[in-house]
Phi, psi and omega in degrees: 000137184292152182296325179298319179295317178299317180297318180293319179295319179295320177296321179296315180293322177296320178296320178296320179300315180294316183290324177295314178298318178294324178295323177298322177284333185279329183301307178296329177296317179291327176295317176299318179297320184279318187269308187283322183257000175060035178064014184270332183282156177298127185287335182294332178295323179286326175295316178297323177297320178295320177296318178299319179296317180296316178296319178300327178294346178250016175091007180281127179288146180240118179269119187248137174231105182277149174286169187298321182292315179293320179297322177293324179291326178294318175070030179244144177300135179087000181290337180274358177252157175300133178224165186248137169251119186229005178285115182285129173279089195293351176300322177291322178294322177298320179297313179297319178299319180296317176298321179297320177299319179296317178298317180298318179295316182293320180293322178292321178297330179277352178090005181226065182294326182293319179297314179297320181296313181297317181297316181294317181294315181296318180296316179298317179297318181294315180293318180297319178296318179298314180294323180296319178294324181285338182267358182296132180207156180299327183285327182212119184236110174289149178285115191295315184295326176293322178296330179282339188251308193294314175301323177294325177296317178298315178297317179297322177296320177295318178298316179298318178297319178296321178296315181295321177296316180294321178294320179296330182273321188235002179097176184291150175284180188249003182282171189295320184295314180291331176294320177296317179299318180296319180294322178294322178294319180294337180283344180281157176300142183298324180295319180293317180295315180296318179295319179295318178298316180296316180298319179294316180298313182291316182295311180295319178299318178295318179297316178294328175296318177298317180296320180296316178295322177297321178297319177296319180296316178297317178300317179296319180295322178295319179294321182288319186260022182297330175298320178295318181296317179296321178298323177292323175300314182293324180293330180290326180059042185277350183080181183291313182293316178293323177296322177295319179296319179295320180296317178296324176297319179292323176296321177293330181273350185301318175302324176299315182298322178295318178295322176298321177296323176296319176297325176297316181292328180285342177119314182297329182073200182212168181243150173237043182137159180299134179083007179248160177204140174233108184218169179299332184268330184207148175229116179236112184234148169244208174299131182246160177304146186279056175259128180302330181300330181286357173293347177273005179293143176293138181286335180208173180299141180294137182302319180246035184296332181295339179294335179294339181294339179278351182297308179297330176296314179296322179294318177296318179298311181296320179296318179296320180293316182295317179293321180294325178295327179284347179226072183294340182292345181279003177293340181264007181286161179299152182298326181292332176292320177297317178297319180296322178296316179297314179294321178297326177298318177296320179297316180297314179299319178297319179295314182298309183289328176294318178296317179297319178297318178296321180291332184272350185257165178157192180269136180249001181168191181280169174063230185292341179283006177288347179238102180224132177109183182275162172277116187297319182294318178295319179295316179297317180295316180296318180294316181297316182293314184289315180293321179296319179299314179292320182292320178297314179298317180293321180295317180287327175295316177293325178296315179296318179296319178294323178295319178296321179294319178295323179291321180289336181290337181232088180294156184296327183267015180289147177300152187295331183286342177296322178298318182295314181295320178294319179296328180274000179072027183257022177104184185287355182131191180285162175296153181297332182282346182284127184291149177283137180295148180293153180296139180089352178259169185218116176253015179223188180278356183275153177266127181249128178243152178254131176272188185293343180260007177081016179262138182279148174222158181246152176242000000 
């Protein structure tokens, strides 16, 4: 397939990704305009609001300036001054990332991943910039340079992930850029490449394991506290159209909540305003945003919350053992290489979870709501330390087990030809019924000599 065709297809899919995400934000806005305001309010304001929500979902900060009447109704310190909303509604970013993965896989299958990636990223940046410029208003102003960069970064990350998945399944692509990358990789020492791959597998796997357990925990909390959540919906009195808009907003915020739960399990926890903390050991809350989903927050520290701190350690240990079992030949590598793999796994897990924590945090409003979400550095440090401890223990445990297996595979009293057959990959040796050759004779290509005591040796 020609490169021009690949570029056009990637641009088309990137455009669809942007329009689908914008449409999800636009539907509840149009319902509010039609049902709640009776088509009387200016429709362009609702379009700008949908664009702001979509941009906010990709990490673009929104500078808000409320009028005097609205600021008085909010009743929070600093509401009458310009303030920033920066909590990314990561549901939109997840959607863009998923489209990017699809583009990356398709471009790699065609043999031109770089062309597809560049086309998708440039298209996303151009559309996001255009929408940001069209949504600018005195009441809410998106940061233009962030709108030009951050959605494209999310799309590029998805394309890169799709390319890596496709390469892992079917091998390297054939274009010039991937050929250069492959040649540079082949120039590195084999031990370093293998160790880096193992560290990435264990680290990313452990981080995703923490996120998966956090998702299960959030689901359980919603199921347990659903009466409180329903009561908050009823207390808001938003109606059907307003309730639908709030529900879609909560669905967009759900990835953030899952990451916050992961930060809770790692120990640092998260904040819902300045001076607040929600962690396994303690929960200190003040007034929180009026989202029904937050009705599932724990009222106090979990009685056995410290037990959750062992989860990333177990995930690191299990990941290192599973990866080592798939590569038993690495039991003979130097001890420092095993240690480096374990520590590198912790670093990778810390980077992944730290980046996710940083993406999920930000300002949710004026005053004390300027601090919402986990501390990225604390989350990264806790994840790196716990996963590294488990991965180092698991790597050395698998190493010891592999060494014992290699030793047991060749017993000390085994016939000499068993070593040769095993080394040549011809099975465990001769059958037990096959007679051993007499000393001084040779039934193979090797030369056998007799020493002064009549014992045979091979050269």
